C-alpha positions in Angstrom: -35.7 0.1 -29.4 -33.8 1.0 -26.2 -35.0 -0.2 -22.8 -34.3 2.9 -20.7 -35.7 1.3 -17.5 -33.0 -1.4 -17.5 -29.2 -1.5 -17.1 -27.1 -4.7 -17.2 -23.6 -4.4 -15.7 -20.9 -6.9 -14.6 -18.4 -6.1 -11.8 -14.9 -7.3 -12.7 -11.6 -7.1 -10.9 -8.5 -8.8 -9.7 -8.9 -11.2 -6.7 -9.5 -9.5 -3.4 -10.1 -6.0 -4.7 -13.6 -5.8 -3.2 -16.1 -6.8 -5.9 -18.4 -8.9 -3.6 -18.3 -6.3 -0.8 -19.2 -3.6 -3.3 -22.3 -5.6 -4.4 -23.3 -5.9 -0.7 -23.3 -2.2 -0.4 -25.2 -1.6 -3.6 -27.9 -4.1 -2.3 -28.0 -2.4 1.1 -28.3 1.2 -0.2 -31.0 0.2 -2.7 -33.2 -1.1 0.1 -33.1 -4.8 -0.7 -32.8 -5.7 3.0 -35.3 -4.8 5.8 -34.2 -2.3 8.3 -33.9 -4.9 11.1 -32.6 -7.7 8.9 -29.4 -9.4 10.0 -27.0 -9.4 7.1 -24.0 -11.6 6.6 -20.9 -10.2 5.0 -20.3 -10.9 1.3 -23.9 -12.1 0.9 -23.2 -13.1 -2.7 -20.6 -15.7 -1.8 -23.3 -18.3 -1.1 -21.4 -21.6 -0.9 -19.4 -22.8 2.0 -16.0 -22.9 0.3 -16.5 -19.3 -1.0 -17.3 -18.1 2.6 -14.3 -20.0 4.2 -11.7 -18.9 1.7 -13.1 -15.4 1.0 -13.1 -15.9 -2.7 -15.8 -15.9 -5.4 -15.9 -19.1 -7.5 -19.1 -18.9 -9.4 -20.6 -15.7 -11.0 -23.9 -14.6 -9.3 -26.8 -12.5 -10.6 -28.7 -10.0 -8.6 -30.8 -6.9 -9.3 -31.5 -3.6 -7.6 -33.8 -0.7 -8.4 -32.5 3.0 -8.5 -35.1 5.7 -9.4 -37.4 3.2 -11.1 -34.5 1.8 -13.2 -33.7 -1.9 -12.8 -30.0 -2.5 -12.6 -29.0 -6.2 -13.2 -25.6 -6.8 -11.5 -23.3 -9.8 -12.1 -20.6 -10.5 -9.5 -17.7 -12.3 -11.1 -14.7 -14.3 -9.7 -11.3 -12.7 -9.6 -9.1 -15.9 -9.7 -7.4 -16.8 -13.0 -8.6 -20.4 -12.4 -12.2 -19.3 -12.8 -11.6 -17.0 -15.8 -14.1 -19.1 -17.8 -16.9 -17.7 -15.6 -15.9 -14.1 -16.5 -15.5 -14.7 -20.2 -19.0 -15.9 -20.7 -21.1 -13.6 -18.4 -19.8 -10.6 -20.3 -22.1 -11.6 -23.1 -25.0 -10.7 -20.8 -24.1 -7.1 -20.0 -23.9 -3.8 -21.8 -21.0 -2.4 -19.6 -18.6 -3.2 -16.8 -17.5 -1.7 -13.5 -13.7 -2.3 -13.2 -12.8 -2.4 -9.5 -9.2 -1.5 -8.6 -7.6 -1.5 -5.2 -6.5 2.1 -4.3 -3.2 0.7 -2.9 -2.3 -2.3 -5.2 -3.4 -0.7 -8.4 -4.0 -2.8 -11.6 -2.8 -6.5 -11.1 -2.5 -9.4 -13.6 -6.1 -10.4 -13.4 -7.3 -6.8 -13.8 -5.5 -6.9 -17.2 -7.1 -10.2 -18.1 -10.7 -9.2 -17.3 -10.4 -5.7 -18.8 -8.9 -7.2 -22.0 -12.0 -9.5 -22.3 -14.4 -6.5 -21.8 -12.6 -4.3 -24.3 -12.6 -7.1 -26.9 -16.4 -7.2 -26.6 -16.4 -3.4 -27.0 -18.0 -2.8 -23.6 -17.8 0.6 -21.9 -16.1 0.5 -18.5 -16.6 2.6 -15.3 -13.4 2.5 -13.2 -14.2 2.3 -9.4 -11.1 3.0 -7.3 -12.0 1.0 -4.2 -10.6 1.0 -0.6 -9.6 4.7 -0.7 -9.9 4.8 3.1 -6.9 2.5 3.4 -4.0 4.3 5.2 -1.6 3.6 2.4 -4.1 4.3 -0.4 -2.7 6.3 -3.5 -5.7 6.9 -5.7 -4.1 9.6 -7.9 -1.2 7.3 -8.9 -3.6 4.4 -9.5 -5.7 6.5 -12.0 -2.5 6.9 -14.1 -1.7 3.2 -13.9 -5.3 2.3 -15.0 -5.1 4.7 -17.9 -1.7 3.2 -18.9 -3.3 -0.3 -18.8 -6.2 0.9 -21.1 -3.5 2.2 -23.5 -1.5 -1.1 -23.4 -4.7 -2.9 -24.3 -5.3 -0.6 -27.3 -8.6 0.8 -25.9 -10.5 3.1 -28.3 -10.9 6.9 -27.5 -14.4 6.3 -26.2 -13.2 3.6 -23.9 -10.3 5.7 -22.7 -12.8 8.5 -21.8 -14.2 6.4 -19.0 -15.6 7.9 -15.7 -13.7 7.3 -12.4 -15.6 6.8 -9.2 -13.8 6.7 -5.8 -15.3 4.4 -3.1 -14.9 2.4 0.0 -17.2 -0.6 -0.3 -16.6 -1.5 3.3 -17.5 2.0 4.7 -20.4 2.2 2.2 -19.7 5.4 0.3 -18.8 6.4 -3.3 -17.9 9.8 -4.7 -17.1 11.3 -8.1 -14.3 13.5 -6.9 -11.8 12.8 -4.2 -12.6 16.1 -2.4 -16.4 15.3 -2.3 -17.9 14.5 1.1 -18.5 10.8 2.1 -22.2 10.0 2.0 -23.6 6.9 0.3 -23.4 4.8 -2.9 -25.6 7.2 -4.9 -22.7 8.7 -7.1 -22.0 5.1 -8.3 -25.6 4.4 -9.1 -25.8 7.7 -11.0 -22.7 6.9 -13.0 -24.1 3.5 -13.9 -27.4 5.0 -15.1 -25.7 7.9 -17.1 -22.8 5.9 -18.6 -23.8 2.3 -19.1 -25.9 2.1 -22.3 -29.4 0.8 -22.1 -30.0 -2.6 -23.7 -31.2 -2.4 -27.3 -33.3 -4.9 -29.4 -36.6 -5.4 -31.2 -39.4 -6.7 -28.9 -41.6 -7.4 -32.0 -38.9 -9.5 -33.7 -38.4 -13.3 -33.4 -37.1 -14.5 -30.0 -33.4 -14.7 -29.4 -31.8 -15.5 -26.0 -28.2 -16.6 -25.5 -27.6 -18.9 -22.5 -24.5 -17.6 -20.7 -24.7 -19.4 -17.4 -26.1 -22.7 -16.2 -27.4 -23.3 -12.7 -28.5 -26.7 -11.5 -31.2 -27.6 -9.0 -32.1 -31.1 -7.8 -35.9 -30.3 -8.2 -36.1 -28.6 -11.6 -32.8 -29.8 -13.2 -30.9 -27.3 -15.4 -31.6 -23.6 -15.3 -30.3 -21.5 -18.2 -29.5 -17.8 -17.4 -29.1 -15.3 -20.1 -30.1 -11.9 -21.7 -33.0 -11.6 -24.2 -31.5 -10.0 -27.3 -34.7 -9.8 -29.4 -38.4 -10.6 -29.0 -40.2 -11.8 -26.0 -40.0 -15.1 -23.9 -43.2 -16.5 -22.4 -44.0 -19.5 -20.2 -45.1 -22.6 -22.2 -43.7 -21.0 -25.4 -42.5 -23.5 -28.1 -38.9 -22.7 -29.0 -35.9 -24.1 -30.8 -32.3 -24.5 -29.4 -29.4 -23.8 -31.8 -25.7 -23.3 -31.2 -23.1 -21.1 -33.0 -20.3 -23.7 -32.6 -22.5 -26.7 -33.4 -24.4 -25.9 -36.6 -26.2 -29.3 -36.6 -27.9 -28.6 -33.3 -31.6 -28.0 -33.7 -33.9 -29.2 -31.0 -37.5 -28.3 -30.3 -38.2 -27.4 -26.6 -40.9 -25.8 -24.4 -40.2 -23.1 -21.8 -41.3 -24.5 -18.4 -40.8 -21.7 -16.0 -39.4 -18.1 -16.3 -37.7 -16.2 -13.5 -36.3 -12.6 -13.2 -33.9 -11.5 -10.5 -35.0 -9.2 -7.7 -32.5 -8.5 -5.0 -31.2 -11.9 -4.0 -34.4 -13.7 -5.1 -35.6 -15.2 -8.3 -39.2 -14.1 -9.0 -41.5 -16.2 -11.3 -42.8 -14.1 -14.2 -45.1 -15.1 -17.1 -43.1 -13.2 -19.8 -40.0 -11.1 -20.3 -38.7 -8.9 -23.1 -35.6 -7.3 -24.7 -32.8 -6.4 -22.3 -34.1 -8.6 -19.4 -31.8 -11.1 -17.7 -33.9 -14.1 -17.0 -33.6 -17.7 -15.8 -35.4 -20.5 -17.8 -36.2 -23.9 -16.5 -37.9 -27.0 -17.9 -35.4 -27.6 -20.7 -33.2 -30.7 -20.4 -29.7 -30.9 -21.9 -29.3 -27.1 -22.1 -25.7 -25.9 -22.5 -23.8 -22.7 -22.2 -23.6 -21.0 -25.6 -27.0 -22.3 -26.8 -29.4 -19.8 -28.2 -33.1 -20.1 -27.5 -35.0 -19.0 -30.6 -38.6 -18.9 -32.0 -39.6 -21.7 -34.3 -40.0 -19.5 -37.3 -36.5 -18.1 -37.4 -33.8 -20.0 -35.6 -30.7 -17.7 -35.6 -27.8 -18.5 -33.3 -25.9 -15.7 -31.5 -22.1 -15.9 -31.8 -20.4 -17.0 -28.6 -16.6 -17.1 -27.9 -15.0 -20.5 -27.2 -14.1 -20.9 -23.6 -10.3 -21.1 -22.9 -8.9 -24.6 -22.9 -7.8 -26.3 -19.6 -4.1 -26.4 -18.9 -3.8 -29.0 -16.1 -5.1 -32.5 -15.5 -5.5 -35.0 -12.7 -6.7 -38.6 -12.5 -9.7 -39.3 -10.3 -10.0 -43.0 -9.4 -11.7 -45.4 -7.2 -10.0 -45.8 -3.8 -8.4 -49.2 -3.6 -6.4 -48.9 -0.4 -6.7 -51.3 2.5 -9.0 -48.8 4.3 -11.2 -48.2 1.2 -15.0 -47.9 1.7 -14.9 -47.4 5.5 -15.5 -43.6 5.6 -17.2 -42.5 2.4 -20.9 -42.8 1.4 -20.3 -42.9 -2.4 -17.3 -45.1 -3.3 -17.9 -46.9 -6.6 -16.8 -45.8 -10.1 -20.4 -45.3 -11.0 -20.9 -42.8 -8.2 -17.7 -40.9 -9.1 -18.5 -40.9 -12.8 -22.0 -39.5 -12.2 -20.7 -36.8 -9.9 -18.0 -35.7 -12.3 -20.3 -35.6 -15.3 -22.8 -33.6 -13.2 -20.2 -31.0 -12.5 -20.0 -30.4 -16.3 -23.6 -29.1 -16.1 -22.3 -25.9 -14.4 -18.6 -25.7 -15.0 -17.6 -24.9 -18.6 -13.9 -24.8 -18.1 -13.8 -28.4 -16.9 -13.2 -31.5 -19.0 -13.9 -35.1 -17.9 -12.6 -38.0 -20.1 -12.9 -41.7 -19.5 -9.6 -43.7 -19.6 -8.7 -47.3 -20.5 -9.6 -48.3 -16.9 -13.3 -48.1 -15.9 -12.2 -47.0 -12.4 -10.2 -44.0 -13.5 -11.3 -40.6 -15.1 -9.0 -37.9 -16.4 -10.3 -34.4 -15.2 -8.8 -31.3 -16.7 -9.1 -27.7 -15.4 -7.7 -24.2 -15.5 -5.4 -24.6 -12.5 -4.7 -26.3 -9.1 -7.2 -24.2 -7.3 -9.9 -25.0 -9.8 -9.5 -28.8 -9.3 -8.9 -28.6 -5.5 -12.3 -26.8 -5.1 -14.0 -29.7 -7.0 -12.2 -32.2 -4.8 -13.2 -30.4 -1.6 -16.9 -30.2 -2.8 -17.0 -33.9 -3.5 -15.4 -34.7 -0.2 -18.0 -32.7 1.7 -20.8 -34.5 -0.2 -19.6 -37.9 1.1 -17.5 -39.1 -1.8 -14.4 -41.3 -1.3 -11.8 -41.5 -4.1 -8.1 -41.1 -4.9 -6.4 -38.5 -7.1 -3.0 -38.4 -8.8 -0.5 -35.5 -9.0 -1.6 -32.6 -11.2 0.2 -32.8 -14.6 0.2 -30.1 -17.3 -1.4 -30.7 -20.7 1.1 -30.6 -23.6 0.4 -29.7 -27.2 2.4 -30.4 -30.4 2.9 -28.0 -33.3 3.2 -28.9 -37.1 6.9 -29.8 -36.7 5.9 -32.2 -33.9 7.6 -30.0 -31.3 6.4 -30.4 -27.8 4.7 -27.2 -26.4 3.8 -26.6 -22.8 1.6 -23.9 -21.1 3.5 -20.9 -19.8 2.3 -18.5 -17.0 3.3 -15.0 -16.1 3.9 -14.7 -12.3 3.9 -11.3 -10.6 5.4 -11.5 -7.1 5.5 -8.7 -4.5 8.0 -9.5 -1.7 9.9 -7.6 0.9 13.4 -6.8 -0.4 15.2 -9.3 1.9 13.4 -12.3 0.3 14.0 -11.5 -3.4 17.1 -13.6 -3.5 15.5 -16.9 -2.3 12.4 -16.3 -4.6 14.6 -15.7 -7.7 16.7 -18.8 -6.9 13.7 -21.1 -6.4 11.8 -19.9 -9.5 14.9 -20.1 -11.8 15.5 -23.7 -10.6 11.9 -24.3 -11.7 12.7 -23.1 -15.2 11.4 -19.5 -14.6 12.9 -16.5 -16.4 13.0 -13.2 -14.6 11.6 -10.5 -16.9 11.4 -7.5 -14.7 12.1 -6.2 -11.2 10.8 -2.9 -9.9 10.3 -1.3 -6.4 6.7 -0.9 -5.1 5.7 1.1 -2.1 6.1 -0.2 1.5 9.6 -1.6 1.0 8.4 -4.3 -1.4 9.9 -5.4 -4.8 7.8 -6.6 -7.7 9.3 -9.5 -9.7 7.9 -10.6 -13.0 8.6 -14.1 -14.2 7.7 -16.2 -17.3 7.5 -19.7 -16.0 6.1 -23.1 -17.2 2.8 -24.0 -15.5 4.4 -27.2 -14.1 7.1 -25.1 -12.4 4.4 -23.6 -10.2 2.9 -26.9 -9.2 3.6 -27.3 -5.5 5.4 -24.0 -5.2 2.8 -21.9 -3.3 3.3 -23.5 0.1 7.1 -23.2 -0.2 6.7 -19.6 -1.3 4.8 -18.7 1.9 7.4 -20.4 4.0 10.3 -18.7 2.2 8.7 -15.2 2.5 7.4 -15.8 6.1 3.9 -15.2 4.9 4.7 -11.7 3.6 4.8 -12.4 -0.1 2.0 -12.0 -2.6 2.0 -14.1 -5.8 -0.4 -13.7 -8.7 -0.2 -15.9 -11.8 -2.0 -15.8 -15.2 -1.9 -18.1 -18.2 0.2 -16.6 -21.0 0.6 -18.9 -23.9 2.0 -22.3 -25.1 5.8 -22.3 -25.7 8.5 -25.0 -26.5 9.1 -27.5 -23.7 11.7 -26.2 -21.3 13.2 -29.5 -20.1 12.7 -31.9 -17.2 12.0 -30.7 -13.7 12.5 -32.3 -10.2 9.3 -31.6 -8.4 10.5 -32.5 -4.9 13.9 -32.5 -3.3 12.7 -34.5 -0.2 11.7 -38.1 0.2 8.8 -39.8 1.9 8.6 -41.8 5.1 6.5 -44.9 4.3 4.6 -47.1 6.8 6.0 -50.6 6.9 2.9 -52.5 8.1 -0.8 -52.0 8.6 -2.2 -51.3 12.1 -2.6 -48.4 14.5 0.2 -46.0 15.2 1.8 -46.3 18.6 3.7 -43.7 20.6 6.8 -45.9 20.9 7.0 -46.5 17.1 6.3 -42.8 16.3 9.0 -41.7 18.8 11.6 -43.7 16.9 10.3 -42.6 13.5 10.3 -38.9 14.3 14.1 -38.8 14.3 13.9 -39.7 10.6 11.9 -36.6 9.5 8.6 -34.7 9.9 5.5 -36.9 10.7 2.0 -36.4 9.3 0.4 -38.9 11.7 -0.1 -38.9 15.5 -0.7 -41.8 17.9 -3.8 -44.0 17.5 -4.3 -43.4 13.8 -4.9 -46.2 11.2 -2.1 -46.7 8.7 -1.3 -49.4 6.2 1.8 -50.6 4.4 2.8 -48.3 1.6 1.1 -45.2 3.1 3.2 -42.0 3.3 3.3 -41.0 7.0 5.9 -38.2 6.9 8.6 -36.3 5.0 12.2 -37.3 4.9 14.6 -34.3 4.6 16.9 -36.4 2.3 15.9 -37.3 -1.3 15.3 -41.0 -0.7 12.2 -42.8 0.6 12.5 -44.7 3.9 10.2 -47.3 5.4 9.5 -47.0 9.1 7.5 -49.1 11.5 5.2 -46.8 13.4 3.0 -49.7 14.8 6.0 -51.0 16.7 5.4 -51.8 20.4 8.0 -51.9 23.1 9.1 -55.4 24.1 8.5 -56.0 27.8 11.2 -57.7 29.9 11.4 -58.6 33.6 14.4 -56.4 34.2 13.9 -52.7 34.8 16.4 -50.2 33.5 16.8 -46.7 35.1 15.4 -45.0 32.0 12.5 -47.4 31.3 9.7 -45.3 32.8 10.6 -42.0 31.2 7.7 -40.5 29.3 8.2 -40.4 25.5 7.9 -36.9 24.1 6.4 -36.7 20.6 6.9 -33.7 18.3 3.4 -32.5 17.2 2.4 -33.9 13.7 2.2 -31.7 10.7 -1.5 -31.1 9.9 -1.8 -31.0 6.1 -4.6 -29.2 4.2 -6.0 -30.5 0.9 -3.8 -27.9 -1.0 -0.7 -28.9 0.9 -1.3 -32.6 0.2 -1.8 -31.9 -3.5 1.4 -29.9 -3.6 3.3 -32.6 -1.6 2.5 -35.7 -3.6 5.0 -36.9 -6.2 4.3 -38.6 -9.6 4.5 -42.1 -8.0 2.0 -41.2 -5.2 -1.7 -40.8 -4.8 -3.9 -38.7 -2.4 -6.7 -40.8 -0.8 -9.6 -38.4 -0.2 -12.4 -39.4 2.2 -15.0 -37.2 4.0 -13.0 -37.4 7.3 -9.3 -38.0 6.2 -6.7 -37.2 3.6 -4.0 -39.9 3.3 -1.0 -39.8 1.0 0.1 -43.2 -0.3 2.4 -44.8 -2.9 0.7 -46.0 -6.1 2.3 -49.4 -5.6 1.8 -50.4 -2.0 3.9 -53.6 -2.1 7.6 -52.6 -1.3 9.1 -55.4 -3.5 7.0 -54.4 -6.6 7.7 -50.7 -5.9 11.5 -51.3 -5.9 11.2 -53.3 -9.2 9.2 -50.4 -10.8 11.8 -47.8 -9.7 14.6 -50.0 -11.2 12.7 -50.2 -14.5 12.6 -46.4 -14.6 
């Protein structure tokens, strides 16, 4: 049976091509908001970090009505680091809207998300967005999108996809470029006409695949998924099975059942085939689990989530200033919080190490892990993290393999030389170079993942903020040789205390400082960057000795160069393998792993 009154669709695209803004417009034009309601931009980006950075991190569900047809919409992230989110929500939908920027055209992540959709045999609607940009080139972008479909071996039906032209910001969509600009109706009509209605048998035994997990302090885990067969009712006795874990067979009871309506979850007593629902009251529910009826427990196949490529150690902060600023500081607190993150983030791995105070956390990229660090910091946690290291594999011949990435870089022509020089020194191989509009050149590199660690900040400086860099995981390849992460050394505090202007004035001649006057420091803490390769110890707590003779220059005011304010990302990029980043709710401090200078020297000689 087909549910003609329901459509399930996911919005997929490269980062910053306008997915979340498009969802805003679909919500507005379907009448979800009251006429006088104040609406924030990108209403689907609900957490603080998403709002500040303007990126989507977690996929979100919403639903709108168009001519009595309920359209369930899933907004997905565009960053490669959160690709795990995209992979699994596609199991909930019957089609996708591929959003492509009318100026940039298909980008690396467009290829990644479209490939996942085509592999699942999902029909796609192509929405060419931002057509009101002055430099928009929609006709050329259509050809580029069709070429991408052909590169990905799309079937004839998939190639015959409809194109819609839109400006999500201005709130209109149209089927032909020459059509007048009115509202979002042409996009709604295309969804209803082209995306197939969900199919299933409402009389059969219950089958519902959990594709996303939400977590709530009051009700615990909430499983979100689409009902493939049968009906789900409140208080129904069910069984949980898993395609990748044949031994799993657990009897459970459905506590509460919700459906999506606009931005809200509405409690319902039952739901049937094709509905996307949220289920609560089941403890220890995981992504990929199938909720089935007792009589016939049949699991639904679910693709394995891509493996993490990068790891960091999270450990208890043991610096001289430990425990002064954080609310949660013990290994028990950190352990609980990291394992709780596994409730909602499938791409993350947390492993215990030989030390009870240290946990190895693996993720899909630097951004993935930095978002976790920032969240923990805001919640009041205090801890230390090590430099990100890539995860190696070994083949049958015991040959070391490392993760490789494809980097696509758009830079103004005058900066191509410096970018090529820097990336080749980081073991990158230039694979293509082509002009793009606006005087930019596109460079394509194959580069080890570790070659990109700490490069983004340098890249923005080298291109004066005009470069655009996109990376995507490619595959594992033989190890490319050793790399020097950093060409500069650190300035290290010599003693503990408070920084004094006189000490800072003498230290600033040695390099760039990260601290200002009146800040707490301790011996072994990194307080600046030395332009030369070696580390230098400086005394920034030094006071001026007072004598009873006055010299002519004694009363001159000391002028300090403003300190360099470091963001979390910059700190993670800066730290070297023998350093740690101390993270507290109010401060970020870089320090040496070994604080004692004598022991530190011994360790470097042993190396």
